[in-house]
N, C-alpha and C positions, 0 to 999 in steps of 0.2 A: 917922204918921211915914213918910216916904219912905225906901225902902231904896236904898242905893248898891250898885253892882256890886262884887263881891268882888275881891280882888287877883288871885286866880287867873283870874277871868274877863277882867280887863283884860290880864293877861299873855298869855293865849291869844289875845286880839284882836290884841295887838301882834305876836305871833309869826305869826299868820295874815297880817297885813298885810305883814310882812317876807317871808314865803314867797311871797305873791302878787307882790310887787315882783321878787323873785329870779326867779320863773317868767317874768314878763314880760320881764326882761332877757335871760334865756336864749333865749326864743322870738325876740326881736328879733335876737339874735346869730345864731341859726340861720337866720333869714330873710335876714339880710345875707350870710351865708356862701353860702347857696343862690343868691342873686342874683349874687354875685361869680363863682361857678362857672359860672352860666348865661352871664354876660357873657364869661367866658374862653372858653367853648366857642364862642360866637357869633363872637368875634374870631378864633379859630383857623380856623373854617369860612370866614370872610371872607378870611383870609390865604391859605388853600388855593385859594379861587376866584381870587384876584388872581394867585397864582403860576401857576395853570393858564392864565389869560388871557394873562399875559406870555409864557409858553412858546409858546402858540399864535401870538401876534403875532410872536415871534421866528422860528418855523418859517415863517410866512407871508412874512416879510420875506426870509428866505433863499431860499425858493422863487421869489419875485418877482425877486430878484437873479440867480438861475440862469437863469430864463426870459429876462430882459433880456439876459444874457450870450449865450445861444443865439441870440436874435434879432439882436444886434449881429454875432455871428460869421457868421450866414447872410447879412446885408447885405454884409459885407466879402467873402465868398466869391462872391457873385453878381455 
């Protein structure tokens, strides 16, 4: 006669499966959160680089405008 698993055994198996699923969900959630944080940091760094580049371009444009104004003033004075 074949023996069947006890009710306790089946209950423990169900609980283990539930615990494994719960652990997998929590790990996936943690990985997603870490990926979102990494993406946010990367976006912030990219925004800082873009702002620095825009500021440098603005300074360069102002310098060029001042230089051109000086050149024009010298031409009129000469």
